[in-house]
C-alpha positions in Angstrom: 39.2 -44.3 3.8 38.7 -42.9 0.2 39.1 -39.1 0.2 36.5 -37.1 -1.7 37.5 -35.1 -4.7 37.3 -31.2 -4.5 34.4 -31.3 -7.0 32.5 -33.6 -4.7 33.3 -31.5 -1.7 32.2 -28.4 -3.6 28.9 -30.1 -4.6 28.1 -31.2 -1.1 28.7 -27.7 0.1 26.2 -26.4 -2.5 23.6 -29.0 -1.3 24.0 -27.9 2.3 23.6 -24.3 1.2 20.4 -25.3 -0.7 18.8 -27.0 2.3 19.9 -24.2 4.6 18.3 -21.7 2.2 15.0 -23.7 2.2 14.9 -23.7 6.0 15.8 -20.0 6.2 13.3 -18.9 3.6 10.5 -20.9 5.1 11.1 -19.5 8.6 11.6 -15.9 7.6 9.1 -15.4 4.8 6.3 -17.6 6.1 6.0 -19.3 2.7 4.4 -22.7 3.0 7.0 -25.5 2.6 5.1 -27.4 -0.1 4.9 -24.2 -2.2 8.5 -23.3 -1.6 9.7 -26.8 -2.5 7.7 -26.7 -5.7 9.4 -23.5 -6.8 12.8 -24.9 -6.0 12.1 -28.1 -8.0 11.0 -26.1 -11.0 14.3 -24.3 -10.8 16.3 -27.5 -10.7 14.1 -28.9 -13.5 15.1 -26.1 -15.8 18.8 -26.6 -15.1 18.5 -30.4 -15.7 16.7 -29.8 -19.1 19.4 -27.4 -20.1 22.1 -30.0 -19.5 20.0 -32.9 -21.0 18.2 -31.2 -23.9 15.3 -33.0 -25.4 14.3 -34.9 -22.3 10.6 -34.5 -21.7 10.2 -36.4 -18.4 12.4 -35.4 -15.4 11.7 -36.3 -11.8 13.2 -34.2 -8.9 12.8 -35.6 -5.4 13.8 -33.0 -2.8 13.2 -33.6 0.9 14.7 -31.2 3.5 13.8 -33.4 6.4 15.9 -36.4 5.2 18.3 -34.3 3.2 17.3 -36.4 0.2 18.0 -35.0 -3.3 17.5 -37.3 -6.2 17.0 -36.7 -9.9 15.7 -39.2 -12.5 15.2 -39.1 -16.2 12.2 -41.1 -17.4 12.8 -43.0 -20.7 10.5 -45.3 -22.7 11.9 -48.9 -23.4 11.9 -49.7 -27.1 12.9 -52.7 -29.2 15.9 -52.1 -31.4 17.8 -48.9 -31.8 16.1 -45.8 -30.3 15.0 -43.1 -32.7 14.7 -40.5 -29.9 17.8 -41.2 -27.7 16.8 -38.3 -25.4 13.6 -40.1 -24.4 14.0 -43.7 -25.4 16.3 -46.6 -24.3 16.9 -50.2 -25.5 15.7 -53.1 -23.4 19.2 -54.2 -22.7 20.2 -50.8 -21.4 17.0 -50.5 -19.4 17.6 -53.7 -17.5 20.9 -52.3 -16.2 18.6 -50.0 -14.2 15.6 -52.2 -13.7 15.7 -56.0 -14.1 12.0 -56.1 -14.7 12.0 -53.5 -17.5 10.0 -54.5 -20.6 9.4 -53.1 -24.1 6.7 -50.3 -24.0 7.3 -49.6 -20.4 9.3 -46.8 -18.7 12.5 -46.8 -16.7 13.9 -44.3 -14.2 17.5 -43.4 -14.9 19.2 -41.8 -11.9 21.4 -38.8 -12.4 23.9 -37.9 -9.8 23.5 -34.3 -8.7 27.3 -34.0 -8.9 26.9 -34.4 -12.7 25.5 -30.9 -12.8 28.7 -29.2 -12.1 29.0 -25.6 -11.1 27.2 -24.1 -14.1 24.1 -26.3 -13.7 24.0 -25.7 -9.9 24.4 -21.9 -10.4 21.7 -21.9 -13.1 19.3 -23.8 -10.8 20.0 -21.3 -8.0 19.3 -18.3 -10.3 16.1 -19.8 -11.4 15.1 -20.5 -7.9 15.9 -17.0 -6.8 13.9 -15.6 -9.7 10.9 -17.7 -9.0 11.0 -16.9 -5.2 11.1 -13.2 -6.0 8.0 -13.5 -8.1 6.4 -15.7 -5.4 7.2 -13.0 -2.8 5.8 -10.3 -5.1 2.6 -12.2 -5.5 2.3 -12.9 -1.8 2.9 -9.3 -0.9 0.3 -8.0 -3.3 -2.3 -10.6 -2.3 -1.7 -10.1 1.4 -2.0 -6.3 1.4 -4.8 -6.0 -1.2 -7.3 -6.8 1.5 -5.7 -4.2 3.8 -5.7 -1.4 1.3 -7.4 1.8 2.6 -7.5 0.3 6.1 -5.7 1.0 9.4 -3.3 -1.6 10.7 -1.0 -1.8 13.7 2.7 -1.6 13.1 5.9 -1.9 15.3 8.7 0.5 14.8 11.8 -1.5 14.0 14.4 1.3 13.6 14.6 5.0 12.9 17.3 6.7 10.9 18.6 9.5 13.1 19.7 11.7 10.2 16.5 11.5 8.1 13.8 10.4 10.5 12.8 7.7 8.0 11.7 4.5 9.7 11.3 0.8 9.1 8.1 -0.8 10.4 7.2 -4.4 11.0 3.7 -5.4 9.8 2.9 -9.2 9.9 6.7 -10.0 9.7 7.1 -7.8 6.6 9.4 -4.8 6.8 7.7 -1.7 5.5 9.6 1.6 4.7 8.0 4.6 6.4 9.4 7.9 5.1 9.5 11.0 7.3 7.1 12.7 4.9 4.3 10.2 5.8 4.8 10.7 9.5 2.9 13.3 11.5 5.0 16.4 11.8 6.5 16.7 15.3 6.1 13.1 16.4 9.2 11.2 17.4 9.2 7.5 16.7 11.3 5.1 18.7 12.2 1.4 18.1 9.5 -0.8 19.8 6.7 1.8 19.5 3.4 0.3 18.3 1.6 2.7 16.1 -1.5 2.8 13.8 -0.9 3.4 10.1 -3.1 3.8 7.1 -2.4 1.5 4.1 -2.5 3.9 1.1 -1.9 1.1 -1.4 0.7 -1.0 -3.2 3.2 0.7 -5.4 4.6 -1.0 -8.6 2.6 -4.2 -8.1 3.8 -5.7 -11.4 7.5 -5.1 -10.8 9.0 -4.5 -7.4 6.0 -4.0 -5.2 6.2 -2.0 -2.0 3.5 -1.1 0.5 2.8 2.6 1.1 1.6 3.5 4.6 0.8 6.9 6.0 -0.2 8.8 9.1 -0.6 12.1 7.3 -3.3 10.9 4.8 -6.7 12.5 5.4 -8.4 9.1 5.3 -6.2 8.1 8.3 -8.4 10.4 10.3 -11.6 9.0 8.6 -10.7 5.5 9.6 -9.8 6.5 13.2 -13.3 8.0 13.5 -14.8 4.7 12.1 -12.9 2.8 14.8 -13.9 5.1 17.7 -17.4 6.1 16.7 -19.9 3.1 16.2 -22.5 5.4 14.6 -20.0 6.2 11.8 -19.1 2.6 11.3 -22.8 1.6 11.2 -23.7 4.4 8.7 -25.9 6.4 11.1 -23.4 9.3 11.1 -21.6 10.1 7.8 -18.4 11.9 7.2 -19.0 14.1 4.2 -15.6 15.6 3.7 -12.2 16.1 5.4 -9.6 18.8 5.2 -6.4 18.3 7.0 -3.1 19.9 7.9 -1.3 16.9 9.5 -0.1 17.5 13.0 -1.8 20.9 13.3 -5.5 20.9 12.5 -8.3 19.0 10.7 -11.8 20.0 9.8 -14.4 17.3 9.4 -17.9 17.7 8.0 -20.4 15.3 9.5 -24.1 14.6 9.0 -26.6 12.4 10.7 -28.9 10.0 8.8 -31.1 9.7 11.9 -32.9 12.8 13.3 -32.6 11.4 16.8 -28.8 11.3 16.6 -26.6 14.4 16.9 -23.7 13.8 14.5 -21.2 16.1 16.3 -22.2 14.8 19.8 -21.7 11.2 18.6 -18.2 12.1 17.4 -17.2 13.8 20.6 -18.5 11.1 22.9 -19.3 11.1 26.6 -16.8 13.4 28.3 -15.0 13.8 25.0 -13.8 10.2 25.3 -14.1 9.4 21.5 -12.6 12.7 20.2 -10.0 12.5 22.9 -8.8 9.1 21.8 -8.5 10.3 18.2 -6.6 13.5 19.1 -4.3 11.4 21.3 -3.5 9.1 18.3 -2.8 12.1 16.2 -0.4 13.6 18.7 -2.6 16.5 19.8 -3.8 17.6 16.4 -6.8 19.9 16.7 -10.1 18.7 15.2 -13.0 20.9 14.2 -16.2 19.1 13.8 -18.5 20.8 11.3 -22.2 20.3 10.7 -22.6 19.5 7.0 -25.4 21.3 5.0 -26.7 20.8 1.5 -27.0 24.6 1.4 -23.6 25.7 0.2 -23.8 29.1 1.8 -24.7 27.5 5.2 -21.9 24.9 4.8 -19.3 27.6 4.1 -20.5 29.5 7.2 -20.1 26.4 9.3 -16.8 25.6 7.8 -15.3 28.9 8.9 -16.0 28.2 12.6 -15.0 29.1 15.2 -15.3 32.5 13.5 -18.7 34.3 13.4 -20.0 34.9 9.9 -22.3 37.7 8.9 -23.1 36.7 5.4 -22.1 34.4 2.6 -22.7 35.2 -1.1 -22.2 32.5 -3.7 -20.7 34.4 -6.5 -20.4 31.6 -9.0 -21.6 28.0 -9.0 -19.5 27.1 -12.0 -16.1 28.1 -10.7 -17.3 27.6 -7.0 -16.4 31.0 -5.6 -18.0 32.7 -2.6 -17.7 36.0 -0.7 -17.9 35.9 3.1 -18.3 38.9 5.4 -17.2 38.6 9.0 -17.1 41.2 11.8 -13.9 43.3 12.0 -13.1 41.6 15.3 -13.4 38.1 13.7 -11.4 38.7 10.6 -8.0 37.3 11.9 -9.9 34.4 13.5 -11.7 33.6 10.2 -8.5 33.7 8.2 -6.5 31.9 10.9 -2.7 31.7 11.5 -1.0 31.8 8.2 -4.4 31.5 6.5 -4.9 28.0 7.9 -8.6 28.3 8.9 -9.6 29.8 5.5 -7.5 27.2 3.6 -9.1 24.3 5.4 -12.6 25.7 5.0 -11.9 26.1 1.2 -10.7 22.5 0.9 -13.6 21.2 3.0 -16.3 22.9 1.0 -14.6 22.9 -2.4 -15.2 26.7 -2.7 -12.7 29.5 -3.3 -13.6 31.8 -0.3 -12.9 35.6 -0.3 -13.2 36.8 3.4 -13.9 40.5 4.0 -14.8 42.7 6.9 -17.8 45.1 6.5 -15.5 48.1 5.9 -13.6 46.2 3.3 -16.8 45.2 1.6 -18.0 48.8 1.5 -14.7 49.9 -0.1 -15.0 47.1 -2.6 -18.5 48.0 -3.5 -17.6 51.7 -3.7 -14.7 51.0 -6.0 -16.9 48.9 -8.2 -19.5 51.6 -8.5 -16.9 54.2 -9.2 -15.5 52.1 -12.0 -18.9 51.6 -13.4 -19.6 55.3 -13.4 -16.2 56.0 -15.1 -17.0 53.7 -18.0 -17.6 55.7 -21.3 -21.2 55.9 -22.4 -21.5 54.8 -26.0 -24.6 56.3 -27.8 -26.0 54.7 -30.8 -28.2 56.3 -33.4 -29.8 55.2 -36.6 -30.0 57.4 -39.7 -33.3 57.9 -41.4 -33.4 56.8 -44.9 
């Protein structure tokens, strides 16, 4: 039995690797086989044209099922000596490939894949790899464009113990989930199924990646849309959201139907709706605020649960307001580490100065004293 040369053995190994790559890529990435084969054929085509410059017609037949891999160059049969040897062939030469060849027709000239050598095979692989990367980029962008700004379910694949960063699985795609986008205090474990908000696609034209979050304020918005049909249908509207992930959120809601109570709809029977959302957020507190077109009233509501005595809009242009609360309500209005006041400011878009009645009196007295201390400038006009 005739032994195969090292070059032939090397080539066969490369072919096996190529077919193995096709099977693996199709299974792992979910790319349609026809599209995948077309990408691979284009890569091989580029390599063939580099080794056979000037050839305009090259056929590549690649069939993973039968392990068939054939390459043919198409040439036009001419009478006499060919002027374009890359694309033309004499009748005598053509009939060595096809006994029925005739002048003016075409003939297929087979090229043994082994004629490529290592350089051509490597070049084909590189081209294939490059095309597949672009294909994967296009697929990722196309797939997640429809999911942008929506909530999707994800499975936790693994969690890095040192950093808390995680890898999620969404529709067979591995998505990086940094600790900073996770709700503070929650501990993810491999196998957990969680909801995440698709913020968007980063670097869509280069190396795209999908950004997902559980700390984004619109994550809360989408949870309410899922749990409260009135919000999904537009009967109840979320006007604004202010959030400290893992701690507290304030949500301003309004009803577009006088017969529907916006806050009651969000809470649900026996707190079933709000309870489900709080559970998904790991116990994060949620203050539902009744929205008002009157800015002073809206600010008053936003500072709940604190009681507010008065609200004075100091400037519409720079959006600043002065709020007076009872002495006993001052710490509640400001909140732990100023959280309640900060969330109310974000919710309303106003810079809020919170004072007690005694502090207001001191402020007014100081302002009046300053006014009295201002020098009086007298002006006189001389008679001509």
